[in-house]
VORO-935911 format. One line per 3 residues: number of its first residue (from 1); their letters; for each residue z, x, y of N, C-alpha, C, O. Coordinates in pm, whole numbers. Layout:
N
NUM	a	Z/X/Y/Z/X/Y/Z/X/Y/Z/X/Y; ...;
***
This chain:
355
1	met	1080/2290/906/1040/2291/765/889/2303/755/815/2235/827; 843/2388/665/700/2398/640/667/2326/510/731/2350/407; 569/2238/514/531/2163/396/437/2246/308/333/2293/353;
4	lal	477/2263/182/396/2337/86/292/2243/25/329/2143/-36; 165/2275/40/57/2193/-18/9/2259/-147/-31/2375/-147; 13/2183/-255/-29/2231/-386/-151/2151/-430/-139/2033/-461;
7	kvd	-267/2213/-434/-388/2142/-477/-396/2148/-629/-385/2256/-687; -416/2032/-693/-420/2025/-839/-543/1948/-885/-605/1875/-809; -576/1968/-1011/-681/1890/-1075/-626/1748/-1096/-525/1732/-1164;
10	pkr	-691/1645/-1038/-634/1510/-1047/-627/1454/-1189/-546/1365/-1216; -711/1504/-1278/-710/1453/-1416/-625/1538/-1509/-564/1487/-1603; -621/1670/-1483/-542/1762/-1565/-463/1854/-1473/-496/1971/-1457;
13	pel	-358/1800/-1411/-283/1879/-1313/-218/2002/-1377/-163/1996/-1486; -227/2113/-1305/-174/2239/-1356/-21/2234/-1365/46/2202/-1267; 32/2266/-1483/174/2248/-1509/260/2336/-1420/369/2295/-1381;
16	dki	214/2458/-1387/296/2545/-1305/319/2485/-1166/428/2499/-1110; 218/2418/-1113/232/2355/-981/319/2229/-990/402/2204/-903; 300/2153/-1096/383/2033/-1116/529/2072/-1129/617/2002/-1079;
19	ria	556/2183/-1196/696/2226/-1214/761/2263/-1081/880/2237/-1061; 684/2324/-992/739/2355/-859/783/2226/-789/894/2217/-737; 695/2127/-789/726/2000/-722/840/1927/-791/927/1870/-724;
22	agv	842/1928/-923/947/1860/-998/1083/1922/-969/1183/1852/-960; 1086/2055/-955/1212/2122/-921/1263/2080/-784/1383/2064/-764; 1171/2064/-690/1209/2016/-556/1269/1876/-566/1371/1848/-503;
25	lrn	1207/1788/-643/1261/1653/-661/1403/1657/-720/1493/1590/-670; 1421/1735/-825/1552/1740/-891/1660/1793/-797/1777/1759/-811; 1619/1877/-701/1716/1938/-609/1732/1859/-479/1787/1911/-382;
28	ggl	1685/1735/-477/1709/1650/-361/1602/1655/-255/1620/1600/-146; 1486/1721/-284/1378/1730/-187/1281/1615/-195/1292/1528/-281; 1184/1616/-103/1082/1512/-95/946/1568/-132/908/1675/-86;
31	vaf	874/1493/-215/742/1535/-263/644/1420/-245/666/1310/-297; 535/1444/-172/427/1346/-163/328/1374/-275/297/1489/-306; 279/1266/-337/193/1282/-454/96/1165/-465/125/1056/-414;
34	pte	-19/1186/-530/-115/1077/-543/-77/981/-655/-26/1023/-759; -100/855/-632/-97/754/-738/-234/688/-741/-322/724/-662; -253/594/-832/-383/526/-838/-402/428/-722/-512/376/-703;
37	tvy	-296/402/-645/-306/307/-533/-319/381/-401/-426/381/-339; -211/446/-356/-211/530/-236/-121/649/-266/-59/656/-372; -113/744/-173/-18/855/-189/124/803/-167/149/725/-75;
40	glg	216/846/-253/356/808/-240/441/924/-193/403/1041/-207; 557/892/-135/655/993/-92/778/979/-180/854/883/-166; 797/1075/-272/895/1060/-376/1025/1135/-354/1028/1243/-295;
43	ana	1133/1074/-404/1265/1137/-413/1327/1092/-545/1288/990/-601; 1424/1168/-593/1500/1128/-712/1567/995/-685/1654/985/-598; 1527/892/-758/1578/757/-732/1726/743/-760/1788/647/-714;
46	lde	1786/834/-835/1928/826/-869/2014/908/-774/2136/913/-790; 1952/973/-676/2020/1057/-578/2014/988/-441/1912/994/-373; 2124/925/-404/2122/844/-282/2091/926/-158/2018/879/-70;
49	kav	2144/1047/-149/2116/1132/-32/1968/1163/-22/1911/1162/87; 1904/1191/-135/1761/1220/-135/1681/1098/-91/1586/1110/-14; 1719/981/-141/1649/858/-103/1662/831/47/1567/789/112;
52	lri	1780/856/102/1799/835/246/1710/928/328/1672/894/440; 1676/1043/273/1584/1134/343/1444/1074/356/1372/1105/451; 1404/989/260/1274/920/271/1272/836/398/1176/840/474;
55	fea	1378/759/420/1385/674/538/1377/757/666/1312/718/762; 1443/871/665/1442/960/782/1303/1018/806/1254/1017/919; 1239/1068/700/1108/1131/715/1002/1034/763/914/1071/841;
58	knr	1010/908/717/909/807/751/943/727/876/859/651/925; 1066/741/928/1116/649/1031/1114/505/978/1078/412/1050; 1153/490/853/1144/361/783/1270/279/809/1381/333/800;
61	pad	1256/150/841/1375/66/859/1461/65/733/1408/59/621; 1592/71/750/1685/85/637/1689/-39/548/1738/-32/436; 1639/-153/598/1643/-275/517/1510/-303/447/1483/-416/408;
64	npi	1427/-199/431/1298/-213/363/1307/-141/228/1306/-18/224; 1317/-216/116/1343/-153/-14/1227/-66/-61/1115/-76/-11; 1257/21/-159/1161/119/-210/1136/94/-358/1229/62/-433;
67	ivh	1011/109/-400/975/92/-541/1013/217/-620/996/329/-573; 1065/194/-741/1101/304/-831/989/322/-934/945/225/-996; 943/446/-950/834/478/-1042/889/545/-1167/972/635/-1159;
70	vvn	841/501/-1282/887/554/-1411/767/586/-1498/656/539/-1473; 790/667/-1601/685/690/-1700/728/646/-1839/645/636/-1930; 857/618/-1857/907/572/-1986/954/428/-1975/1033/394/-1887;
73	rdd	906/345/-2065/946/204/-2066/1097/189/-2080/1155/95/-2026; 1160/280/-2152/1305/272/-2171/1381/278/-2039/1491/224/-2028; 1321/344/-1937/1389/354/-1808/1410/217/-1744/1505/197/-1668;
76	vyv	1323/123/-1775/1337/-11/-1717/1470/-72/-1758/1534/-140/-1679; 1510/-49/-1882/1634/-109/-1933/1758/-41/-1875/1867/-97/-1880; 1741/78/-1820/1850/146/-1751/1861/97/-1607/1971/80/-1555;
79	lae	1747/75/-1544/1744/39/-1402/1763/-110/-1377/1814/-149/-1272; 1722/-193/-1472/1731/-339/-1456/1850/-393/-1535/1880/-346/-1644; 1917/-490/-1477/2030/-553/-1547/1984/-636/-1665/2051/-645/-1767;
82	hvp	1865/-697/-1648/1811/-785/-1753/1658/-778/-1748/1599/-783/-1640; 1596/-766/-1863/1450/-761/-1872/1403/-886/-1946/1414/-892/-2069; 1351/-986/-1874/1311/-1111/-1940/1187/-1093/-2025/1114/-995/-2013;
85	eva	1164/-1190/-2111/1050/-1185/-2203/918/-1182/-2127/823/-1118/-2172; 911/-1250/-2014/788/-1251/-1936/754/-1110/-1887/637/-1075/-1875; 856/-1029/-1860/833/-891/-1818/770/-810/-1931/683/-726/-1907;
88	erl	815/-835/-2052/760/-762/-2167/610/-787/-2180/533/-695/-2207; 569/-911/-2160/426/-944/-2170/346/-876/-2059/236/-825/-2083; 401/-875/-1940/331/-812/-1827/323/-661/-1844/221/-599/-1813;
91	idk	430/-601/-1893/431/-457/-1917/327/-421/-2023/253/-324/-2009; 323/-501/-2130/225/-476/-2237/82/-479/-2183/-3/-401/-2227; 56/-569/-2089/-80/-589/-2039/-118/-493/-1926/-229/-441/-1925;
94	fwp	-28/-470/-1833/-68/-406/-1707/-10/-266/-1684/-51/-198/-1590; 84/-222/-1767/140/-87/-1748/81/10/-1847/55/-29/-1961; 58/136/-1809/69/186/-1671/-42/130/-1583/-155/112/-1628;
97	gpl	-8/103/-1457/-105/46/-1366/-40/-8/-1240/81/6/-1223; -120/-69/-1151/-74/-103/-1016/-2/-238/-1007/-35/-321/-922; 94/-260/-1096/177/-381/-1090/323/-341/-1083/374/-271/-1171;
100	tll	391/-387/-979/535/-365/-961/609/-493/-997/571/-602/-954; 715/-479/-1075/795/-593/-1119/934/-585/-1057/996/-479/-1052; 981/-700/-1008/1112/-708/-943/1213/-769/-1040/1194/-879/-1090;
103	flk	1322/-693/-1064/1429/-734/-1156/1562/-738/-1082/1575/-685/-971; 1662/-802/-1145/1799/-781/-1101/1836/-637/-1134/1806/-589/-1243; 1900/-568/-1041/1924/-425/-1059/2052/-398/-1137/2145/-478/-1137;
106	sea	2053/-282/-1203/2174/-236/-1269/2255/-151/-1172/2208/-120/-1062; 2376/-113/-1213/2460/-31/-1126/2412/113/-1119/2463/191/-1040; 2313/149/-1202/2260/285/-1197/2176/310/-1072/2153/425/-1036;
109	vpn	2131/203/-1007/2039/217/-893/2119/223/-762/2193/130/-732; 2104/331/-684/2175/339/-556/2131/229/-460/2017/183/-464; 2225/189/-375/2195/82/-279/2085/121/-181/2014/34/-131;
112	avt	2072/250/-152/1968/293/-57/1829/256/-107/1742/221/-28; 1808/263/-238/1677/231/-296/1642/85/-273/1528/51/-242; 1741/-2/-288/1716/-147/-285/1748/-210/-151/1746/-332/-137;
115	agl	1778/-126/-50/1817/-175/82/1937/-269/72/1949/-365/149; 2027/-239/-23/2148/-318/-40/2129/-449/-114/2225/-524/-131; 2007/-477/-159/1981/-602/-230/2021/-589/-377/2043/-478/-427;
118	gtv	2030/-702/-445/2066/-704/-585/1948/-696/-678/1960/-719/-798; 1831/-662/-622/1710/-652/-703/1650/-512/-690/1671/-443/-591; 1574/-472/-794/1507/-343/-792/1361/-362/-833/1331/-435/-927;
121	air	1270/-296/-761/1127/-303/-789/1087/-179/-869/1119/-66/-831; 1018/-200/-983/985/-90/-1073/837/-97/-1110/783/-206/-1132; 773/18/-1116/637/23/-1170/613/153/-1245/685/251/-1227;
124	mps	510/153/-1329/471/270/-1407/330/308/-1365/234/242/-1405; 314/414/-1284/181/450/-1236/93/503/-1348/143/552/-1450; -39/492/-1328/-134/541/-1428/-197/675/-1389/-260/740/-1473;
127	hav	-180/718/-1264/-242/842/-1218/-182/962/-1292/-59/973/-1303; -266/1051/-1341/-220/1164/-1421/-122/1253/-1345/-27/1304/-1404; -144/1273/-1215/-55/1359/-1137/82/1295/-1122/184/1361/-1142;
130	ara	84/1167/-1087/211/1096/-1073/290/1099/-1204/410/1125/-1204; 222/1074/-1313/289/1070/-1443/343/1208/-1481/454/1219/-1532; 264/1311/-1457/310/1447/-1489/432/1485/-1406/527/1545/-1458;
133	lia	431/1450/-1278/542/1483/-1189/670/1414/-1232/775/1477/-1243; 662/1283/-1257/782/1208/-1295/836/1256/-1429/957/1271/-1446; 747/1281/-1523/789/1328/-1655/857/1465/-1645/960/1487/-1707;
136	eag	800/1557/-1567/855/1691/-1556/987/1690/-1479/1078/1768/-1510; 999/1602/-1379/1124/1592/-1304/1236/1536/-1391/1353/1570/-1373; 1200/1448/-1485/1299/1392/-1576/1388/1287/-1514/1494/1255/-1568;
139	vpv	1346/1231/-1399/1422/1127/-1331/1325/1021/-1280/1210/1052/-1251; 1371/896/-1267/1286/797/-1199/1269/838/-1053/1359/897/-994; 1154/805/-997/1120/852/-862/1101/733/-769/1014/649/-790;
142	aap	1184/727/-665/1169/626/-561/1060/673/-467/1064/785/-417; 960/588/-442/846/633/-362/778/519/-290/709/438/-353; 795/510/-157/707/426/-76/581/504/-44/564/616/-93;
145	san	492/448/36/371/521/76/408/639/165/505/632/241; 331/747/155/363/874/222/303/879/362/218/963/391; 349/789/448/301/781/586/418/749/677/523/707/629;
148	lag	402/768/805/501/719/899/503/567/895/398/503/881; 621/509/906/636/364/895/545/294/994/539/330/1112; 473/193/945/386/112/1029/243/160/1035/155/82/1073;
151	rps	216/285/998/82/341/1004/1/298/882/58/254/782; -133/310/889/-212/284/769/-170/375/655/-144/493/675; -164/319/534/-120/398/420/-218/512/392/-336/501/423;
154	pts	-169/624/333/-253/741/312/-330/734/180/-273/707/75; -458/758/188/-541/760/68/-600/898/42/-684/915/-46; -556/998/119/-596/1137/96/-481/1226/139/-391/1185/212;
157	aeh	-485/1352/91/-382/1448/129/-382/1472/279/-277/1494/339; -500/1468/340/-510/1491/485/-432/1384/562/-368/1415/662; -439/1260/516/-364/1153/582/-214/1180/576/-142/1157/673;
160	vld	-167/1230/461/-24/1261/446/17/1369/545/118/1356/613; -62/1476/553/-29/1585/644/-33/1540/790/48/1585/871; -126/1452/823/-134/1400/959/-1/1338/1002/41/1351/1116;
163	dls	65/1269/908/188/1195/940/315/1273/911/412/1264/987; 317/1351/803/444/1402/751/454/1554/742/554/1605/691; 353/1627/788/361/1773/784/486/1821/859/509/1780/973;
166	gri	565/1906/794/688/1955/854/808/1865/833/919/1902/870; 786/1747/774/896/1653/749/938/1651/601/1045/1602/567; 852/1705/513/876/1700/369/852/1837/308/782/1920/366;
169	evl	910/1861/190/899/1994/130/762/2020/67/705/2127/88; 709/1924/-9/589/1950/-89/492/1832/-80/532/1716/-78; 364/1866/-75/255/1769/-93/171/1815/-210/123/1929/-211;
172	idg	154/1729/-309/60/1756/-418/-73/1692/-381/-83/1570/-372; -173/1775/-361/-306/1728/-322/-388/1703/-448/-434/1797/-513; -405/1578/-481/-484/1540/-597/-613/1472/-559/-670/1396/-638;
175	gei	-661/1500/-437/-787/1439/-392/-770/1294/-352/-658/1247/-329; -882/1223/-342/-877/1082/-303/-830/997/-420/-842/1036/-537; -776/880/-387/-720/793/-491/-821/683/-527/-933/680/-476;
178	gyg	-780/592/-616/-872/495/-671/-875/361/-599/-978/324/-543; -765/288/-601/-768/149/-551/-765/141/-399/-840/62/-341; -681/221/-334/-679/222/-189/-584/123/-124/-561/132/-3;
181	ves	-529/29/-199/-423/-59/-149/-306/-52/-247/-324/-23/-365; -187/-79/-196/-66/-65/-275/-60/-166/-389/-136/-263/-393; 32/-142/-481/45/-224/-602/81/-369/-569/139/-399/-465;
184	tvl	44/-457/-660/90/-595/-657/240/-596/-687/285/-528/-779; 318/-674/-611/461/-688/-638/488/-831/-683/458/-927/-612; 546/-845/-804/575/-976/-863/725/-988/-886/785/-907/-956;
187	dlt	785/-1090/-826/929/-1115/-837/956/-1196/-964/915/-1311/-976; 1027/-1132/-1058/1059/-1200/-1184/1196/-1267/-1180/1242/-1321/-1281; 1262/-1266/-1064/1392/-1332/-1053/1377/-1477/-1009/1477/-1548/-995;
190	tep	1253/-1521/-986/1227/-1660/-947/1157/-1732/-1062/1102/-1670/-1153; 1160/-1863/-1057/1091/-1944/-1158/1004/-2047/-1088/1059/-2136/-1022; 870/-2040/-1098/796/-1935/-1167/800/-1803/-1090/846/-1800/-976;
193	ptv	753/-1693/-1150/747/-1565/-1078/665/-1578/-949/572/-1657/-941; 702/-1497/-849/641/-1508/-716/576/-1376/-675/640/-1271/-681; 451/-1382/-633/384/-1264/-577/436/-1243/-435/417/-1327/-348;
196	lrp	502/-1128/-414/554/-1094/-282/456/-1010/-202/457/-1012/-79; 372/-935/-273/268/-854/-209/146/-851/-300/158/-809/-415; 30/-896/-253/-90/-891/-338/-142/-748/-348/-122/-667/-258;
199	gpv	-209/-719/-459/-261/-585/-480/-372/-585/-583/-435/-689/-605; -398/-471/-647/-510/-461/-741/-500/-550/-863/-602/-596/-914; -378/-577/-911/-362/-676/-1018/-360/-812/-950/-266/-844/-878;
202	tie	-463/-892/-975/-483/-1014/-896/-400/-1130/-949/-352/-1129/-1062; -386/-1229/-866/-315/-1351/-905/-385/-1416/-1023/-320/-1469/-1114; -517/-1413/-1022/-592/-1472/-1133/-561/-1401/-1264/-548/-1465/-1368;
205	elk	-549/-1269/-1261/-517/-1191/-1381/-374/-1219/-1428/-349/-1229/-1548; -282/-1232/-1334/-144/-1263/-1371/-133/-1399/-1439/-62/-1414/-1538; -205/-1496/-1385/-199/-1631/-1443/-254/-1635/-1585/-208/-1714/-1668;
208	evi	-351/-1550/-1614/-405/-1545/-1750/-300/-1502/-1851/-306/-1540/-1968; -202/-1423/-1806/-102/-1369/-1897/23/-1455/-1903/80/-1476/-2011; 68/-1507/-1786/198/-1576/-1785/191/-1720/-1735/294/-1787/-1725;
211	ggv	70/-1768/-1704/61/-1907/-1658/93/-1920/-1511/27/-1858/-1427; 194/-1999/-1478/225/-2032/-1339/274/-1913/-1259/360/-1837/-1304; 217/-1897/-1140/259/-1792/-1046/258/-1851/-906/160/-1913/-865;
214	evh	367/-1832/-833/371/-1871/-692/327/-1753/-605/334/-1637/-648; 282/-1783/-484/246/-1679/-389/329/-1700/-263/320/-1805/-200; 409/-1601/-226/492/-1611/-107/403/-1619/17/302/-1550/24;
217	paa	439/-1703/116/356/-1711/238/335/-1576/306/230/-1553/366; 432/-1486/297/415/-1352/356/306/-1273/286/245/-1185/346; 280/-1305/158/174/-1236/85/37/-1280/132/-56/-1200/134;
220	rae	22/-1405/168/-107/-1453/220/-130/-1404/362/-243/-1378/402; -21/-1390/438/-27/-1333/574/-124/-1409/666/-182/-1350/757; -141/-1539/642/-232/-1618/726/-174/-1639/865/-247/-1647/963;
223	vpv	-41/-1648/871/30/-1661/998/154/-1572/988/196/-1539/878; 213/-1534/1102/337/-1457/1093/444/-1538/1022/463/-1657/1050; 515/-1475/929/620/-1542/853/751/-1472/881/764/-1351/862;
226	eva	849/-1548/927/981/-1491/955/1052/-1465/823/1086/-1559/750; 1074/-1338/791/1139/-1300/666/1272/-1234/701/1275/-1124/755; 1382/-1303/670/1514/-1249/703/1548/-1132/612/1603/-1031/657;
229	iar	1517/-1147/483/1546/-1043/385/1417/-1006/313/1353/-1091/252; 1379/-878/321/1257/-832/257/1288/-793/113/1353/-691/88; 1244/-874/18/1267/-841/-123/1166/-738/-173/1184/-680/-280;
232	spg	1060/-717/-95/954/-623/-134/905/-549/-11/910/-603/99; 859/-424/-30/789/-358/81/670/-442/125/607/-511/45; 639/-435/255/522/-505/306/546/-647/349/453/-715/392;
235	mky	671/-696/338/697/-836/370/741/-859/514/701/-957/576; 823/-768/567/897/-801/689/839/-739/816/835/-805/920; 795/-616/808/758/-543/929/607/-533/944/531/-555/849;
238	rhy	563/-500/1068/422/-473/1088/384/-348/1010/452/-246/1018; 278/-357/934/237/-247/847/90/-214/871/15/-292/929; 52/-96/824/-89/-59/808/-163/-49/941/-286/-49/941;
241	apv	-91/-39/1054/-155/-58/1184/-201/73/1246/-124/169/1252; -326/79/1292/-370/192/1374/-318/176/1516/-257/75/1550; -341/278/1598/-305/269/1740/-395/167/1810/-349/93/1896;
244	aev	-522/164/1772/-617/70/1832/-575/-75/1810/-516/-108/1707; -605/-159/1907/-586/-303/1889/-690/-353/1788/-808/-317/1796; -647/-435/1695/-736/-486/1591/-737/-638/1593/-633/-701/1611;
247	vvv	-855/-695/1576/-868/-840/1556/-949/-861/1429/-1047/-790/1403; -907/-959/1350/-980/-996/1229/-1050/-1128/1254/-989/-1224/1301; -1179/-1133/1223/-1256/-1256/1242/-1291/-1311/1105/-1351/-1242/1023;
250	egp	-1253/-1437/1080/-1269/-1498/949/-1350/-1627/960/-1346/-1696/1062; -1422/-1657/852/-1499/-1781/847/-1636/-1754/785/-1657/-1649/725; -1729/-1850/799/-1865/-1830/747/-1928/-1705/809/-1909/-1678/928;
253	leg	-2002/-1630/730/-2045/-1496/770/-2126/-1496/900/-2102/-1411/986; -2221/-1587/915/-2302/-1587/1037/-2216/-1611/1160/-2237/-1550/1265; -2119/-1699/1147/-2027/-1723/1258/-1940/-1603/1287/-1911/-1575/1404;
256	via	-1899/-1533/1183/-1817/-1412/1200/-1895/-1306/1276/-1842/-1245/1370; -2020/-1282/1237/-2102/-1181/1304/-2120/-1214/1452/-2107/-1127/1538; -2150/-1340/1480/-2171/-1381/1620/-2044/-1364/1703/-2049/-1315/1816;
259	kiq	-1931/-1403/1647/-1805/-1395/1721/-1765/-1249/1744/-1718/-1214/1852; -1782/-1164/1643/-1749/-1022/1660/-1833/-960/1771/-1781/-887/1855; -1963/-989/1772/-2048/-932/1876/-2006/-982/2014/-2010/-908/2111;
262	elv	-1967/-1107/2021/-1919/-1163/2148/-1793/-1089/2195/-1782/-1055/2313; -1700/-1065/2104/-1577/-993/2139/-1607/-849/2178/-1549/-796/2273; -1697/-786/2105/-1735/-648/2134/-1796/-637/2274/-1759/-549/2352;
265	dar	-1889/-727/2305/-1954/-723/2435/-1854/-739/2548/-1862/-670/2650; -1759/-831/2530/-1660/-856/2634/-1572/-733/2657/-1541/-699/2771; -1531/-668/2551/-1444/-550/2563/-1520/-430/2620/-1463/-353/2697;
268	rer	-1645/-415/2584/-1723/-303/2638/-1748/-321/2787/-1754/-223/2862; -1762/-445/2831/-1778/-471/2974/-1654/-428/3052/-1664/-395/3170; -1539/-428/2986/-1413/-386/3049/-1396/-234/3042/-1295/-181/3086;
271	ger	-1496/-164/2986/-1490/-19/2979/-1416/35/2859/-1385/155/2855; -1386/-49/2760/-1314/-3/2642/-1411/56/2539/-1528/20/2533; -1358/147/2459/-1432/203/2347/-1407/112/2226/-1293/93/2185;
274	vgv	-1514/58/2171/-1501/-53/2075/-1563/-16/1941/-1671/42/1934; -1492/-52/1835/-1541/-29/1700/-1552/-159/1622/-1485/-258/1653; -1638/-157/1521/-1652/-271/1430/-1634/-220/1287/-1697/-122/1248;
277	mat	-1549/-288/1211/-1537/-263/1068/-1626/-364/997/-1595/-483/990; -1738/-315/946/-1840/-403/889/-1859/-371/741/-1801/-277/689; -1940/-451/676/-1975/-428/536/-2120/-378/528/-2195/-387/625;
280	eet	-2157/-327/412/-2293/-275/393/-2398/-378/429/-2504/-345/481; -2367/-504/401/-2465/-610/420/-2486/-647/566/-2587/-709/601; -2391/-610/654/-2395/-659/793/-2398/-550/899/-2423/-580/1016;
283	alr	-2373/-426/864/-2347/-320/963/-2460/-306/1065/-2433/-283/1183; -2584/-320/1022/-2697/-297/1113/-2713/-409/1216/-2796/-398/1306; -2635/-513/1205/-2649/-626/1297/-2559/-615/1420/-2564/-701/1509;
286	yra	-2478/-510/1426/-2384/-497/1538/-2429/-392/1638/-2490/-291/1602; -2396/-417/1765/-2411/-320/1873/-2271/-291/1926/-2208/-374/1991; -2223/-168/1898/-2089/-129/1940/-2087/23/1955/-2184/90/1918;
289	div	-1977/77/2009/-1966/222/2022/-1963/288/1884/-2026/391/1863; -1889/226/1792/-1877/279/1656/-1882/163/1559/-1806/67/1572; -1970/172/1461/-1974/73/1352/-1947/148/1223/-2020/241/1188;
292	kvv	-1844/108/1152/-1807/176/1028/-1823/80/909/-1778/-34/913; -1888/129/806/-1905/51/683/-1784/75/595/-1755/189/557; -1712/-33/562/-1590/-20/482/-1618/-42/333/-1536/-5/249;
295	gsr	-1731/-103/301/-1764/-131/161/-1864/-243/153/-1927/-279/252; -1878/-299/33/-1974/-406/9/-1904/-539/-13/-1804/-547/-83; -1958/-643/49/-1903/-777/26/-1920/-819/-119/-1843/-900/-171;
298	rdp	-2021/-763/-184/-2044/-798/-325/-1940/-734/-418/-1923/-777/-532; -1872/-631/-369/-1770/-562/-449/-1649/-534/-361/-1636/-424/-307; -1560/-632/-346/-1445/-616/-256/-1356/-497/-291/-1278/-453/-206;
301	rtv	-1364/-445/-413/-1283/-328/-447/-1326/-206/-365/-1244/-118/-338; -1452/-200/-326/-1496/-90/-240/-1434/-102/-101/-1404/-1/-37; -1415/-225/-56/-1351/-247/75/-1204/-205/67/-1154/-140/158;
304	akn	-1137/-242/-41/-997/-202/-59/-983/-50/-58/-893/3/5; -1072/18/-128/-1064/165/-141/-1076/235/-6/-1011/337/16; -1159/181/85/-1189/250/211/-1114/195/331/-1126/251/441;
307	lfr	-1039/88/314/-981/16/427/-893/105/514/-915/114/635; -794/171/455/-700/250/535/-768/372/596/-735/412/707; -863/431/525/-936/545/579/-1009/505/707/-1005/578/807;
310	vlr	-1076/391/705/-1151/347/822/-1057/316/939/-1089/350/1053; -944/254/913/-848/227/1020/-802/357/1086/-790/364/1208; -777/458/1005/-736/588/1061/-850/654/1138/-827/718/1240;
313	efd	-973/638/1090/-1087/698/1159/-1108/635/1297/-1150/705/1389; -1082/507/1313/-1093/446/1445/-1000/518/1545/-1040/545/1658; -878/548/1502/-786/621/1589/-836/761/1618/-832/807/1732;
316	aeg	-884/830/1514/-932/967/1532/-1048/974/1630/-1068/1076/1696; -1126/865/1641/-1242/863/1728/-1215/791/1860/-1308/758/1934; -1087/767/1889/-1049/717/2020/-1087/574/2049/-1114/540/2164;
319	vdf	-1091/490/1946/-1127/349/1967/-1009/275/2030/-895/292/1988; -1038/194/2131/-936/111/2195/-919/-23/2126/-809/-77/2117; -1031/-76/2077/-1032/-212/2020/-1127/-212/1901/-1238/-160/1909;
322	aaa	-1082/-271/1790/-1166/-279/1670/-1168/-422/1618/-1064/-487/1608; -1286/-469/1585/-1302/-601/1524/-1342/-583/1379/-1430/-502/1347; -1278/-659/1290/-1302/-645/1147/-1346/-778/1087/-1292/-884/1120;
325	egl	-1444/-771/999/-1489/-889/927/-1386/-928/820/-1333/-841/750; -1359/-1056/809/-1274/-1103/702/-1351/-1117/572/-1474/-1129/572; -1278/-1115/460/-1334/-1143/328/-1271/-1270/273/-1169/-1316/324;
328	epv	-1331/-1324/170/-1270/-1439/104/-1143/-1391/34/-1148/-1295/-43; -1028/-1456/59/-901/-1407/5/-877/-1447/-141/-779/-1515/-172; -966/-1406/-227/-950/-1429/-371/-966/-1295/-443/-1029/-1204/-389;
331	gig	-909/-1284/-564/-913/-1157/-634/-849/-1049/-548/-749/-1074/-481; -906/-929/-549/-852/-822/-466/-879/-848/-318/-822/-780/-232; -965/-945/-288/-988/-984/-149/-861/-1031/-81/-846/-1014/40;
334	lav	-767/-1092/-158/-640/-1134/-99/-560/-1013/-55/-497/-1016/51; -561/-905/-135/-489/-783/-97/-551/-722/29/-479/-676/118; -684/-721/36/-752/-668/154/-713/-748/279/-681/-691/383;
337	mnr	-715/-881/266/-685/-964/382/-537/-956/421/-504/-964/539; -449/-940/324/-308/-919/354/-292/-795/443/-221/-799/543; -359/-685/404/-346/-561/481/-411/-573/618/-355/-530/718;
340	lrk	-531/-633/622/-602/-645/749/-527/-735/847/-513/-702/965; -479/-848/798/-408/-940/887/-282/-876/943/-248/-897/1059; -212/-798/861/-92/-730/908/-127/-614/1001/-58/-590/1100;
343	aag	-236/-541/969/-280/-433/1058/-312/-486/1198/-292/-417/1298; -362/-608/1202/-399/-672/1329/-280/-740/1396/-295/-799/1503; -163/-732/1334/-49/-805/1390/-75/-953/1395/-30/-1022/1486;
346	hni	-148/-1004/1294/-188/-1145/1283/-273/-1192/1401/-272/-1309/1438; -346/-1097/1461/-442/-1132/1565/-572/-1174/1494/-660/-1092/1471; -581/-1301/1461/-688/-1354/1376/-768/-1458/1453/-712/-1548/1515;
349	vrv	-900/-1445/1449/-989/-1546/1507/-1062/-1614/1392/-1127/-1547/1311; -1053/-1744/1384/-1119/-1819/1278/-1235/-1899/1338/-1218/-1973/1435; -1354/-1883/1279/-1473/-1950/1329/-1522/-2047/1224/-1498/-2028/1105;
352	eqa	-1591/-2150/1268/-1644/-2250/1175/-1790/-2223/1142/-1833/-2242/1028; -1866/-2178/1242/-2009/-2154/1220/-2062/-2066/1334/-1991/-2039/1431; -2184/-2023/1320/-2244/-1939/1425/-2259/-2018/1553/-2282/-2139/1551;
355	n	-2247/-1947/1667/-2264/-2013/1796/-2408/-2054/1819/-2441/-2111/1923;
***
């Protein structure tokens, strides 16, 4: 199979190109497309055979559920068995946007989408390309991230082609995306609602709207958490991981810098090619084969935007071992640390102070 790449204007996507992709979706094909979080790999959510092709293309475990993307609020009432009042408030505030809500599913949703579970995850993207595609296809679109399972999520069309070229029918190239980490997933079937995956809509923002919110231990990712049943993507399996071995160093900044340099020196003595994922404020303080600036500590959203790109670049440049600075896990910093800790396979070093 040859993957057709369609380059579009990210703000005003050309309708003729969107119609080509929408036709592929309606006919059971797979289309990768940009959202405001990462690139997604879409199939008609009501076509079980098409959804199963997502799992095949990504090598995705069959028990890892997929988020359904909609552009019409009315679709929620078709896909969910019950829409509680708390959901209405969240939809009013955060949709369209990077918040996924977990409901009890209706019989309209194929079991392949939900990995056989009785719940369905739904969100309404804000990206103009995603919205145009879903609207033109006329069906809800099941879409995980458009990468091979376990790899860093794609934040550019090039990342999608690196992983899925020849495995999918169409890629809509809408340039780079905005947030760089996947949507927040909030389980509305629990009391109080539970964050299953942190993302751009922060816990602090959720609490302002609905009050009490729990955070699942798998969302904090401070230690490996045994999850028998994954109610959300990102809970059960190793995710976001480059080929390179990654360690995350957390704690007071001076201690983090000292410990990273110590780890780098030890690995370079063993003849390994070593990288450091640093911030603008600290990058010049490291001696390593490759030092990459992921963003600014003063603006953690810049770190979120560049995180997966930097992880992929370490692989492209043949890094054997990469050390990454931790951030404070508050606001979008929690989403960054969730991804970093999982990318490292929970290989975390915690320091108290500089040596």
